[in-house]
C-alpha positions as a Markdown table, in Angstrom:
| # | Residue | x | y | z |
|---|---|---|---|---|
| 1 | Met | -20.6 | -35.6 | -17.2 |
| 2 | Glu | -23.4 | -34.7 | -19.5 |
| 3 | Lys | -23.3 | -35.5 | -23.2 |
| 4 | Ile | -24.9 | -32.6 | -25.0 |
| 5 | Ser | -27.3 | -33.4 | -27.8 |
| 6 | Leu | -29.9 | -31.3 | -29.5 |
| 7 | Gly | -32.1 | -34.3 | -29.4 |
| 8 | Lys | -34.6 | -35.5 | -32.0 |
| 9 | Leu | -35.6 | -32.5 | -34.1 |
| 10 | Pro | -39.0 | -32.3 | -35.8 |
| 11 | Thr | -39.9 | -33.2 | -39.4 |
| 12 | Val | -41.1 | -29.8 | -40.5 |
| 13 | Met | -43.9 | -29.8 | -43.1 |
| 14 | Thr | -44.1 | -27.1 | -45.8 |
| 15 | Ser | -47.2 | -25.0 | -46.0 |
| 16 | Arg | -48.5 | -27.2 | -48.9 |
| 17 | Glu | -47.8 | -30.4 | -47.0 |
| 18 | Leu | -49.5 | -29.1 | -43.9 |
| 19 | Ile | -52.5 | -27.8 | -45.7 |
| 20 | Asp | -53.0 | -31.1 | -47.6 |
| 21 | Thr | -52.6 | -33.1 | -44.4 |
| 22 | Ala | -55.1 | -31.0 | -42.4 |
| 23 | Phe | -57.7 | -31.0 | -45.2 |
| 24 | Arg | -57.4 | -34.7 | -45.7 |
| 25 | Arg | -57.9 | -35.4 | -42.0 |
| 26 | Ala | -60.9 | -33.1 | -41.9 |
| 27 | Ser | -62.5 | -34.9 | -44.9 |
| 28 | Glu | -62.0 | -38.3 | -43.2 |
| 29 | Ala | -63.7 | -37.1 | -40.1 |
| 30 | Ala | -67.3 | -38.3 | -40.5 |
| 31 | Pro | -69.2 | -38.0 | -37.2 |
| 32 | Arg | -72.7 | -39.5 | -37.0 |
| 33 | Ile | -75.0 | -36.6 | -36.7 |
| 34 | Lys | -78.7 | -36.5 | -36.1 |
| 35 | Gly | -81.0 | -33.5 | -36.3 |
| 36 | Ser | -82.4 | -31.0 | -38.7 |
| 37 | Pro | -80.6 | -30.2 | -42.0 |
| 38 | Arg | -79.3 | -27.0 | -40.4 |
| 39 | Glu | -78.0 | -28.8 | -37.3 |
| 40 | Val | -76.4 | -31.5 | -39.3 |
| 41 | Ala | -74.6 | -28.9 | -41.5 |
| 42 | Val | -73.4 | -26.9 | -38.6 |
| 43 | Gln | -72.0 | -29.9 | -36.7 |
| 44 | Arg | -70.3 | -31.3 | -39.8 |
| 45 | Glu | -68.6 | -28.0 | -40.6 |
| 46 | Gln | -67.7 | -27.4 | -36.9 |
| 47 | Gln | -66.0 | -30.8 | -36.9 |
| 48 | Arg | -64.1 | -30.0 | -40.1 |
| 49 | Ile | -62.9 | -26.6 | -39.0 |
| 50 | Thr | -61.9 | -28.1 | -35.6 |
| 51 | Val | -59.9 | -30.9 | -37.2 |
| 52 | Val | -58.1 | -28.6 | -39.7 |
| 53 | Thr | -57.1 | -26.0 | -37.1 |
| 54 | Ala | -56.1 | -28.7 | -34.5 |
| 55 | Thr | -53.9 | -30.4 | -37.1 |
| 56 | Val | -52.2 | -27.1 | -38.1 |
| 57 | Val | -51.8 | -25.8 | -34.5 |
| 58 | Glu | -50.5 | -29.1 | -33.2 |
| 59 | His | -47.8 | -29.3 | -35.9 |
| 60 | Leu | -46.7 | -25.7 | -35.5 |
| 61 | Lys | -46.5 | -25.9 | -31.7 |
| 62 | Lys | -44.6 | -29.1 | -31.9 |
| 63 | Thr | -42.2 | -27.6 | -34.4 |
| 64 | Val | -41.5 | -24.6 | -32.1 |
| 65 | Ala | -41.2 | -26.7 | -29.0 |
| 66 | Ala | -38.9 | -29.2 | -30.5 |
| 67 | Phe | -36.1 | -26.8 | -31.4 |
| 68 | Pro | -33.6 | -26.2 | -28.6 |
| 69 | Thr | -33.8 | -23.4 | -26.2 |
| 70 | Leu | -30.8 | -21.4 | -27.5 |
| 71 | Thr | -30.1 | -19.6 | -24.3 |
| 72 | Gly | -29.6 | -22.8 | -22.5 |
| 73 | Leu | -27.1 | -24.3 | -24.9 |
| 74 | Pro | -23.4 | -24.5 | -24.2 |
| 75 | Gln | -21.4 | -21.9 | -26.1 |
| 76 | Phe | -19.8 | -24.7 | -28.3 |
| 77 | His | -23.2 | -25.7 | -29.6 |
| 78 | Arg | -24.5 | -22.1 | -29.8 |
| 79 | Asp | -21.5 | -21.3 | -32.1 |
| 80 | Leu | -22.3 | -24.3 | -34.3 |
| 81 | Val | -26.0 | -23.3 | -34.6 |
| 82 | Glu | -24.8 | -19.8 | -35.6 |
| 83 | Ala | -22.5 | -21.3 | -38.2 |
| 84 | Leu | -25.2 | -23.6 | -39.6 |
| 85 | Cys | -28.2 | -21.4 | -39.8 |
| 86 | Gly | -27.8 | -18.2 | -37.8 |
| 87 | Ile | -29.3 | -17.8 | -34.3 |
| 88 | Asp | -31.1 | -14.6 | -35.1 |
| 89 | Arg | -32.5 | -16.1 | -38.3 |
| 90 | Leu | -33.7 | -19.2 | -36.4 |
| 91 | Arg | -35.3 | -17.1 | -33.7 |
| 92 | Lys | -37.1 | -15.1 | -36.4 |
| 93 | Ala | -38.5 | -18.2 | -38.0 |
| 94 | Leu | -39.6 | -19.7 | -34.8 |
| 95 | Gly | -41.2 | -16.4 | -33.8 |
| 96 | Ala | -43.1 | -16.3 | -37.1 |
| 97 | Ile | -44.4 | -19.9 | -36.6 |
| 98 | Ala | -45.5 | -19.1 | -33.0 |
| 99 | Gly | -47.3 | -16.0 | -34.3 |
| 100 | Ala | -49.0 | -18.0 | -37.1 |
| 101 | Thr | -50.2 | -20.5 | -34.5 |
| 102 | Lys | -52.1 | -17.8 | -32.6 |
| 103 | Val | -53.7 | -16.4 | -35.8 |
| 104 | Val | -55.0 | -19.9 | -36.7 |
| 105 | Glu | -56.4 | -20.3 | -33.2 |
| 106 | Lys | -58.1 | -17.0 | -33.6 |
| 107 | Ile | -59.6 | -18.0 | -37.0 |
| 108 | Arg | -61.0 | -21.1 | -35.4 |
| 109 | Arg | -62.8 | -19.1 | -32.7 |
| 110 | Glu | -64.2 | -16.6 | -35.2 |
| 111 | Gln | -65.4 | -19.2 | -37.7 |
| 112 | Leu | -67.0 | -21.4 | -35.1 |
| 113 | Arg | -68.7 | -18.4 | -33.7 |
| 114 | Lys | -70.1 | -17.6 | -37.2 |
| 115 | Leu | -71.6 | -21.1 | -37.5 |
| 116 | Lys | -73.8 | -20.4 | -34.5 |
| 117 | Tyr | -75.7 | -17.8 | -36.4 |
| 118 | Ile | -76.3 | -19.3 | -39.8 |
| 119 | Lys | -79.9 | -20.0 | -40.9 |
| 120 | Tyr | -79.4 | -22.3 | -43.9 |
| 121 | Pro | -77.3 | -25.4 | -44.4 |
| 122 | Ala | -75.5 | -23.9 | -47.4 |
| 123 | Glu | -74.2 | -21.0 | -45.2 |
| 124 | Ala | -72.3 | -23.5 | -43.0 |
| 125 | Ala | -70.3 | -24.8 | -46.0 |
| 126 | Ala | -69.5 | -21.2 | -46.9 |
| 127 | Val | -68.2 | -20.5 | -43.4 |
| 128 | Arg | -66.0 | -23.6 | -43.5 |
| 129 | Arg | -64.6 | -22.6 | -47.0 |
| 130 | Gln | -63.8 | -19.2 | -45.6 |
| 131 | Ala | -62.0 | -20.7 | -42.7 |
| 132 | Tyr | -60.0 | -23.0 | -45.0 |
| 133 | Gly | -59.1 | -20.0 | -47.2 |
| 134 | Arg | -57.9 | -17.9 | -44.2 |
| 135 | Ile | -55.9 | -20.7 | -42.8 |
| 136 | Ser | -54.3 | -21.5 | -46.1 |
| 137 | Ser | -53.4 | -17.8 | -46.5 |
| 138 | Val | -51.7 | -17.8 | -43.1 |
| 139 | Leu | -49.6 | -20.9 | -43.8 |
| 140 | Lys | -48.6 | -19.6 | -47.2 |
| 141 | Lys | -47.2 | -16.4 | -45.6 |
| 142 | Ile | -44.9 | -18.5 | -43.4 |
| 143 | Asp | -43.9 | -20.9 | -46.1 |
| 144 | Gln | -40.3 | -19.6 | -46.3 |
| 145 | Glu | -40.0 | -19.9 | -42.6 |
| 146 | Leu | -41.2 | -23.5 | -42.7 |
| 147 | Leu | -38.7 | -24.3 | -45.5 |
| 148 | Phe | -35.9 | -22.7 | -43.5 |
| 149 | Leu | -36.8 | -24.7 | -40.3 |
| 150 | Lys | -37.1 | -27.9 | -42.4 |
| 151 | Glu | -33.5 | -27.4 | -43.6 |
| 152 | Ala | -32.3 | -26.2 | -40.2 |
| 153 | Ala | -33.7 | -29.3 | -38.5 |
| 154 | Lys | -31.8 | -31.5 | -40.9 |
| 155 | Lys | -28.5 | -29.7 | -40.4 |
| 156 | Leu | -28.8 | -29.4 | -36.6 |
| 157 | Ser | -29.7 | -33.1 | -36.3 |
| 158 | Glu | -26.2 | -33.8 | -37.6 |
| 159 | Leu | -24.4 | -31.9 | -34.8 |
| 160 | Pro | -22.1 | -34.2 | -32.8 |
| 161 | Glu | -22.9 | -35.5 | -29.3 |
| 162 | Val | -19.9 | -34.4 | -27.2 |
| 163 | Tyr | -19.2 | -33.9 | -23.6 |
| 164 | Val | -18.7 | -30.1 | -23.3 |
| 165 | Asp | -17.8 | -30.4 | -19.6 |
| 166 | Met | -15.1 | -33.1 | -20.0 |
| 167 | Pro | -11.4 | -32.2 | -20.4 |
| 168 | Thr | -10.9 | -32.3 | -24.1 |
| 169 | Ile | -7.9 | -32.8 | -26.4 |
| 170 | Val | -8.3 | -31.7 | -30.0 |
| 171 | Ile | -5.9 | -33.2 | -32.6 |
| 172 | Ala | -5.0 | -31.0 | -35.5 |
| 173 | Gly | -2.6 | -31.3 | -38.5 |
| 174 | Tyr | -2.6 | -32.0 | -42.2 |
| 175 | Pro | -4.2 | -35.2 | -43.6 |
| 176 | Asn | -2.3 | -38.5 | -43.4 |
| 177 | Val | 0.1 | -37.3 | -40.7 |
| 178 | Gly | -1.4 | -40.0 | -38.4 |
| 179 | Lys | -4.1 | -38.2 | -36.4 |
| 180 | Ser | -6.5 | -41.1 | -36.3 |
| 181 | Thr | -3.6 | -43.5 | -35.3 |
| 182 | Leu | -2.6 | -41.1 | -32.5 |
| 183 | Leu | -6.2 | -40.9 | -31.3 |
| 184 | Lys | -6.4 | -44.7 | -31.2 |
| 185 | Ala | -3.0 | -44.9 | -29.4 |
| 186 | Leu | -4.1 | -42.4 | -26.8 |
| 187 | Thr | -7.4 | -44.0 | -26.1 |
| 188 | Gly | -6.7 | -47.6 | -26.7 |
| 189 | Ser | -9.6 | -48.1 | -29.0 |
| 190 | Ser | -10.8 | -47.3 | -32.5 |
| 191 | Pro | -12.3 | -43.8 | -32.7 |
| 192 | Lys | -16.1 | -43.4 | -32.9 |
| 193 | Ile | -17.3 | -41.5 | -35.9 |
| 194 | Ala | -19.8 | -38.8 | -35.2 |
| 195 | Pro | -21.7 | -36.7 | -37.7 |
| 196 | Tyr | -20.4 | -33.2 | -38.3 |
| 197 | Pro | -22.2 | -31.1 | -41.0 |
| 198 | Phe | -19.1 | -29.1 | -41.8 |
| 199 | Thr | -17.1 | -32.1 | -43.0 |
| 200 | Thr | -17.8 | -35.0 | -45.4 |
| 201 | Thr | -16.3 | -37.6 | -43.0 |
| 202 | Gly | -17.6 | -36.4 | -39.6 |
| 203 | Ile | -15.4 | -36.1 | -36.5 |
| 204 | Gln | -13.7 | -38.8 | -34.6 |
| 205 | Leu | -14.1 | -39.2 | -30.8 |
| 206 | Gly | -12.2 | -41.3 | -28.3 |
| 207 | Tyr | -11.9 | -41.4 | -24.5 |
| 208 | Phe | -9.4 | -42.5 | -21.9 |
| 209 | Glu | -9.3 | -42.5 | -18.1 |
| 210 | Asp | -6.6 | -41.6 | -15.6 |
| 211 | Arg | -7.1 | -41.7 | -11.9 |
| 212 | His | -10.9 | -41.9 | -12.2 |
| 213 | Arg | -11.0 | -38.9 | -14.5 |
| 214 | Arg | -12.1 | -39.2 | -18.1 |
| 215 | Tyr | -10.6 | -37.3 | -21.0 |
| 216 | Gln | -12.2 | -36.7 | -24.5 |
| 217 | Val | -10.0 | -36.8 | -27.6 |
| 218 | Val | -11.4 | -35.3 | -30.8 |
| 219 | Asp | -10.0 | -35.4 | -34.3 |
| 220 | Thr | -11.6 | -33.0 | -36.7 |
| 221 | Pro | -10.8 | -34.1 | -40.3 |
| 222 | Gly | -11.8 | -31.4 | -42.7 |
| 223 | Leu | -11.4 | -28.5 | -40.3 |
| 224 | Leu | -7.9 | -28.1 | -38.8 |
| 225 | Asp | -6.1 | -29.8 | -41.6 |
| 226 | Arg | -5.5 | -27.2 | -44.3 |
| 227 | Pro | -4.7 | -23.4 | -44.5 |
| 228 | Leu | -7.4 | -21.1 | -43.2 |
| 229 | Glu | -7.4 | -19.0 | -46.3 |
| 230 | Glu | -9.1 | -22.0 | -48.1 |
| 231 | Arg | -12.0 | -21.9 | -45.7 |
| 232 | Asn | -15.4 | -20.4 | -46.3 |
| 233 | Gln | -17.1 | -18.3 | -43.5 |
| 234 | Val | -19.2 | -21.2 | -42.2 |
| 235 | Glu | -16.1 | -23.4 | -41.8 |
| 236 | Leu | -14.3 | -20.6 | -40.0 |
| 237 | Gln | -17.2 | -20.3 | -37.6 |
| 238 | Ala | -17.1 | -24.0 | -37.0 |
| 239 | Ile | -13.4 | -23.8 | -36.2 |
| 240 | Ser | -14.1 | -20.9 | -33.9 |
| 241 | Ala | -16.6 | -23.1 | -32.0 |
| 242 | Leu | -13.8 | -25.5 | -31.1 |
| 243 | Lys | -12.3 | -22.7 | -28.9 |
| 244 | Asn | -15.1 | -23.5 | -26.5 |
| 245 | Leu | -14.4 | -27.2 | -26.5 |
| 246 | Ala | -10.6 | -27.6 | -26.7 |
| 247 | Gly | -8.8 | -27.7 | -23.4 |
| 248 | Val | -5.6 | -28.4 | -25.3 |
| 249 | Ile | -4.6 | -29.0 | -28.9 |
| 250 | Val | -2.2 | -31.5 | -30.1 |
| 251 | Phe | -0.8 | -30.4 | -33.5 |
| 252 | Leu | 0.7 | -33.4 | -35.2 |
| 253 | Leu | 3.6 | -33.0 | -37.7 |
| 254 | Asp | 5.0 | -35.5 | -40.2 |
| 255 | Pro | 8.6 | -34.5 | -40.7 |
| 256 | Ser | 9.1 | -37.5 | -43.0 |
| 257 | Glu | 6.7 | -35.8 | -45.4 |
| 258 | Thr | 5.3 | -39.2 | -46.4 |
| 259 | Cys | 1.9 | -37.6 | -45.7 |
| 260 | Gly | 2.3 | -35.7 | -49.0 |
| 261 | Tyr | 2.8 | -32.3 | -47.5 |
| 262 | Arg | 6.1 | -30.3 | -47.0 |
| 263 | Leu | 7.2 | -29.8 | -43.5 |
| 264 | Ala | 7.3 | -26.0 | -44.2 |
| 265 | Asp | 3.6 | -26.1 | -45.1 |
| 266 | Gln | 2.8 | -28.0 | -42.0 |
| 267 | Leu | 4.6 | -25.5 | -39.8 |
| 268 | His | 2.8 | -22.7 | -41.6 |
| 269 | Leu | -0.5 | -24.3 | -40.7 |
| 270 | Leu | 0.7 | -24.7 | -37.1 |
| 271 | Glu | 1.2 | -20.9 | -36.9 |
| 272 | Glu | -2.3 | -20.3 | -38.3 |
| 273 | Val | -3.8 | -22.6 | -35.6 |
| 274 | Arg | -1.8 | -20.8 | -32.9 |
| 275 | Arg | -3.2 | -17.4 | -34.1 |
| 276 | Ser | -6.7 | -18.9 | -34.2 |
| 277 | Phe | -6.4 | -20.3 | -30.7 |
| 278 | Pro | -4.3 | -17.8 | -28.8 |
| 279 | His | -5.6 | -18.8 | -25.4 |
| 280 | Thr | -5.4 | -22.6 | -25.9 |
| 281 | Arg | -2.3 | -24.5 | -25.0 |
| 282 | Ile | -0.9 | -26.3 | -28.1 |
| 283 | Phe | 1.4 | -29.3 | -27.8 |
| 284 | Val | 3.4 | -30.0 | -31.0 |
| 285 | Ala | 4.3 | -33.6 | -31.7 |
| 286 | Ala | 6.3 | -35.0 | -34.6 |
| 287 | Asn | 4.9 | -38.4 | -35.7 |
| 288 | Lys | 6.6 | -41.2 | -37.7 |
| 289 | Ala | 9.9 | -40.7 | -35.8 |
| 290 | Asp | 10.8 | -44.2 | -36.9 |
| 291 | Leu | 11.0 | -43.0 | -40.5 |
| 292 | Leu | 13.4 | -40.2 | -39.7 |
| 293 | Gly | 17.2 | -40.6 | -40.1 |
| 294 | Pro | 19.6 | -39.5 | -37.3 |
| 295 | Glu | 20.4 | -36.3 | -39.2 |
| 296 | Leu | 16.8 | -35.1 | -39.6 |
| 297 | Thr | 16.0 | -36.2 | -36.0 |
| 298 | Gln | 18.9 | -34.1 | -34.7 |
| 299 | Gln | 17.9 | -31.1 | -36.9 |
| 300 | Ile | 14.3 | -31.2 | -35.6 |
| 301 | Gln | 15.4 | -31.5 | -32.0 |
| 302 | Arg | 17.8 | -28.6 | -32.5 |
| 303 | Asp | 15.4 | -26.3 | -34.4 |
| 304 | His | 12.3 | -27.2 | -32.4 |
| 305 | Pro | 13.4 | -28.3 | -28.9 |
| 306 | Asp | 9.8 | -28.3 | -27.6 |
| 307 | Ile | 8.5 | -30.8 | -30.2 |
| 308 | Leu | 7.9 | -34.3 | -28.8 |
| 309 | Leu | 9.0 | -37.1 | -31.2 |
| 310 | Leu | 6.7 | -40.1 | -31.4 |
| 311 | Thr | 5.6 | -43.0 | -33.5 |
| 312 | Ala | 1.9 | -43.5 | -33.1 |
| 313 | Thr | 1.8 | -46.9 | -34.8 |
| 314 | Thr | 4.2 | -48.5 | -32.3 |
| 315 | Gly | 3.2 | -46.3 | -29.3 |
| 316 | Glu | 6.7 | -44.9 | -28.9 |
| 317 | Gly | 6.4 | -41.5 | -27.2 |
| 318 | Val | 2.6 | -41.7 | -26.8 |
| 319 | Glu | 2.7 | -42.2 | -23.1 |
| 320 | Glu | 5.0 | -39.2 | -22.6 |
| 321 | Leu | 2.5 | -37.1 | -24.6 |
| 322 | Arg | -0.4 | -38.5 | -22.6 |
| 323 | Arg | 1.5 | -37.6 | -19.4 |
| 324 | Arg | 2.0 | -34.0 | -20.6 |
| 325 | Leu | -1.6 | -33.6 | -21.6 |
| 326 | Ile | -3.0 | -34.9 | -18.3 |
| 327 | Ala | -0.6 | -32.6 | -16.4 |
| 328 | Glu | -1.9 | -29.6 | -18.4 |
| 329 | Leu | -5.6 | -30.5 | -18.2 |
| 330 | Gly | -5.2 | -31.4 | -14.6 |
| 331 | Ser | -4.2 | -27.9 | -13.6 |
| 332 | Ser | -7.9 | -26.8 | -13.9 |
| 333 | Pro | -11.1 | -28.4 | -12.7 |
| 334 | Pro | -13.1 | -30.7 | -15.0 |
| 335 | Gly | -14.8 | -28.9 | -17.8 |
| 336 | Ala | -12.7 | -25.8 | -17.5 |
| 337 | Gly | -11.4 | -25.3 | -20.9 |
| 338 | Pro | -10.7 | -22.1 | -22.8 |
| 339 | Gln | -13.8 | -20.5 | -21.4 |
| 340 | Ser | -11.9 | -20.0 | -18.1 |
| 341 | Gln | -9.4 | -17.9 | -20.1 |
| 342 | Asn | -12.0 | -15.3 | -21.1 |
| 343 | Leu | -12.3 | -16.4 | -24.7 |
């Protein structure tokens, strides 16, 4: 199983930061030169132009190379990249940076060639100033692209590391219904918190094993826990990305309503999730069964015969839920989630 990560993304400098860094390095480069005044001037300015262009080209190339190859990303991560910054916009910015790199390399060749033909020391300084001006102009033209990539790198670095080829269970439901407790009960350990730029709390990850096969359990606080009409477009795209990760969804209800939400509202959210994930099997479980009286228990069982009653805090009903999940996910090979259903 491969845990997909976008890796360490670069610290992208703005045009002003890059210009200042390149010029400072050039000024600090002080080679010992012997020869006539003309020869000394030519070699000094050659060194400065070379250092400036090398600094700029190295940073721009590293920036382009450090961003992920989008065509090689799993669909889950591609959708998240689209939600965060837009794949076409990212490609455009990287293309502009790559193009600017070639222009700076061309400027270096042209200006170094000019230095070969100067007659007086003062001309060498003029050639170097011209090179600096041309390079500065190129970088200023891509300043917006650099600013975009700087922000994109920050956002993309917060994407979670998840196993996209591992059978995955996504837990959904209103806040305070017991999703984190259920995750802990299913996995036998406290959930790991992973960054997720679409939420303020991140996502929670846990794992369990059955018959030498590992299962990934994901709780997404801030995403599948309130009506979709309250979502902005970016959040909706992030939710859509889960279609490429979720093998099954466990929608957790709290019929006791101690979570602070009416059961009717919880059921309405369940229907929204069903519409959003039409090709994903959804298991509905009612938590906090120990808080339900006999009358309400009977009513739930009568009105919703497919709902599994459980109490995550005590473990009651959790093993039955785990058995059903394993049976469902075991019907397809590892890593075959919703993608196999032509989503």
